[in-house]
Backbone as a ProteinNet text record, in pm:
[ID]
protein_1_A
[PRIMARY]
MSKKTNTDTMKKEFVSKQDLGVAYFPDADLRYARQKLCEIIHDDHKLMARLVKTGYRKKSKYLSPIQLELIFERLGKPF
[TERTIARY]
-1012	-1040.4	-1160.8	-1261.4	-1378.5	-1358.5	-1453.3	-1448.2	-1466.3	-1502.8	-1532.3	-1402.8	-1294	-1173	-1112.9	-1065.4	-1006.3	-855.5	-783.7	-651.6	-586.5	-653.1	-589.3	-567	-663	-650.4	-550.4	-538.1	-437.8	-302.8	-265.7	-152.2	-92.5	-183.5	-135.9	-97.2	-123.3	-92.1	-53.5	0.3	48.3	-66.1	-58.3	-172.3	-106.6	-195	-148	-154.2	-66	-68.9	-206.6	-247.9	-386.3	-508.1	-487.6	-595.5	-576.6	-461.4	-436	-460.2	-438.4	-477.9	-625.8	-695.5	-858.5	-887.3	-827.2	-862.9	-858.8	-753.7	-720.7	-813.7	-831.2	-900.1	-1010	-1120.4	-1226.5	-1317	-1326.6	-1402.3	-1325.6	-1188.9	-1115.8	-1115.8	-1071.4	-1067.7	-958.2	-933.2	-822.2	-697.1	-674.1	-533.9	-489.5	-581.9	-566.8	-527.9	-608.3	-575.4	-436.7	-388.8	-270.8	-152.9	-184.1	-84.5	-68.1	-179.8	-177.1	-112	-136.4	-83.7	90.8	126.9	261.2	314.7	256.9	325.7	336.3	234.7	259.6	370.2	376.8	492.1	619.3	651.5	757.8	817.5	713.5	760.1	794.5	760.9	791.6	931.3	1028.8	1159.7	1198.2	1151.9	1175.9	1100.3	976.3	896.8	975.8	1014.8	1076.3	1215.6	1294.1	1405.2	1384.8	1276.6	1239.3	1198.6	1117.3	1054.7	1164.8	1252	1373.4	1439	1465.4	1524.5	1444.9	1315.8	1251.1	1234.7	1308	1306.5	1212.5	1134.8	1050.5	1116.2	1051.3	1095.6	977	997.1	884.5	811.3	868	806.8	717.1	732.7	667.4	515.6	441.1	301.2	228.4	305.2	249.7	341.5	274	342.3	330.7	440.4	440.4	379.2	350.4	284.3	378.4	508.2	595.5	580.7	582	579.6	446.8	331.5	194.7	206.3	258.7	266.2	348.6	452	534	442.6	371.4	296.8	183	108.7	2.3	67.6	182.3	248.1	264.3	299.7	336	200.3	119	8.5	-117	-128.6	-257	-322.7	-410.7	-489.4	-589.6	-617.4	-726.2	-873	-899.8	-1029.4	-1028.7
503.1	539	489.4	558.4	515.2	446.5	368	314.3	411.4	538.4	657	707.3	701	760	705.1	767	734.8	741.7	668.9	663.3	776.5	864.3	1002.1	1079.8	1066.9	1140.6	1073.8	945.7	865.9	904.5	922.7	956.1	1091.2	1170.7	1299	1311.5	1207.8	1216.4	1084.4	1084.9	973.3	892.7	752.3	672.5	537.2	517.3	397	271.7	173.6	29.3	-31.7	-0.3	-47.7	-6.9	122.7	163.6	123.7	114.5	53.7	-96.1	-169.1	-305.5	-330	-249.3	-257.2	-233	-133.5	-92.9	-223.1	-287.4	-428.9	-538.3	-552.9	-644.5	-592.8	-554.4	-470.6	-562.4	-692.4	-786.9	-836.8	-802.7	-868.9	-774.3	-827.7	-727.8	-657.8	-540.1	-442.4	-511.5	-575.3	-649.2	-734.1	-821.5	-920.2	-833	-736.5	-678.4	-610.7	-558.8	-497.8	-593.5	-703.1	-821.5	-879.5	-904.3	-952.5	-858.3	-725.9	-638.1	-641.9	-634.1	-646.3	-773.4	-878.8	-993.8	-999	-944.8	-930.7	-853.8	-727.4	-643.9	-699.5	-753.2	-808.7	-929.6	-993.5	-1119.9	-1090.2	-952.5	-919.4	-839.7	-908.4	-860.7	-737.8	-734.8	-624.7	-499.1	-516.6	-403.4	-357.4	-438.4	-402.8	-328.8	-378.4	-302.2	-150.2	-143.6	0.6	90.3	7.2	95.1	123.7	35.1	71.6	189.6	209.4	330.5	464.9	448.3	557.9	581.9	512.5	532.2	422.8	330.2	244.7	138.9	123.5	27.5	-64.8	-182	-272.9	-240	-170.8	-119.7	11.9	64.3	204.3	185.2	270.4	259	316	407.9	489.9	491.3	501	496.1	636.8	677.9	796.1	794.5	917	914.2	843.9	856.1	787.3	637.4	601.4	450.7	405.4	481.9	427.5	413.3	504.1	499.1	356.7	331.8	228.1	80.3	81.4	-31.3	-35.9	75.3	80.7	17.8	59.7	21.9	-126.1	-177.3	-321.5	-411.6	-363.1	-447.1	-405.2	-302.3	-244.9	-162.8	-75.9	6.2	-85.6	-47.7	-152.1	-126.4	-11.2	2.9	91.3
590	430.2	385.7	330.8	278.9	139.9	111.4	-30.4	-136.9	-106.6	-194.6	-226.1	-152.1	-162	-295.1	-410	-523.2	-510.5	-609.3	-603.9	-620.5	-698.2	-735.6	-602.4	-518.5	-387.1	-296.4	-301.9	-237.4	-271.5	-404.8	-463.5	-399	-352.5	-306.4	-166.7	-86.1	58.7	109.5	241.2	302.3	336.3	308.7	337.1	427.4	540.9	602.7	558	577.2	508.9	548.4	654.5	694.7	609.9	578.5	478.8	329.8	286.7	162.7	151.2	263.6	271.7	262.3	338.4	316.8	178	109.7	-33	-115.6	-92.4	-181.4	-133.8	-6	54.4	144.4	89.6	153.7	237.3	221	307.2	416	423.7	534.1	660.8	778.2	882.9	874.1	950.6	930.3	941.8	1049.1	1072.2	959.6	918.4	806.7	681.1	657.2	526.8	525.3	628.2	652.1	630.7	702.2	693.1	559.4	486.9	352.1	267.7	277.4	189.9	213.9	324	379.8	319.4	338	286.5	128.9	52.8	-85.8	-118.7	-48.9	-84.2	-39.4	59.5	97.6	18.1	-24.6	-104	-258.3	-295.3	-427.4	-417.4	-448.9	-427.6	-508.3	-629.5	-726.8	-654.9	-622.5	-555.5	-434	-344.6	-218.2	-250.6	-347.8	-393.4	-426.5	-503.1	-543.5	-422.6	-338.2	-212.3	-135.8	-91.8	-13	-63.2	-192.8	-243.9	-211.7	-175.7	-139.3	20.5	93.4	238.6	300.4	228.2	290.2	397.2	506.3	598.5	635.8	668.9	697.9	809.1	901.8	1025.8	1023.2	898	871.6	863.4	923.6	928.7	816.3	739.3	655.3	514.5	396	273.9	198.6	140.6	78	-37.1	-101	-248.5	-349.1	-342	-436.7	-413.4	-280.5	-240.2	-301.2	-282.3	-331.1	-487.9	-562.2	-702.2	-738.1	-667.6	-706.1	-660.1	-576.8	-536.9	-642.4	-676.3	-798.6	-920.8	-956.3	-1081.3	-1076	-972.1	-957.8	-941	-856.3	-813.5	-876.2	-931	-990.7	-904.3	-919.8	-838.1	-783.9	-645	-579	-618.5	-678.6	-727.6	-849
[MASK]
+++++++++++++++++++++++++++++++++++++++++++++++++++++++++++++++++++++++++++++++

């Protein structure tokens, strides 16, 4: 995902956790960005409960548009 991608486009398609992690942590390497995003999500029990209801699994590589919206509501948009 390039930095030019906006969150309106992201909300219409599946996005990898890695790409979303890079959006939140643009100066981090790919692996760290994904790990940090997952850590934040998994430590937020309220967010996790809502994500699980949408079919979210910790091992999933991609996030659905609904899952992205829940993350944006809780963490704010990355840009």
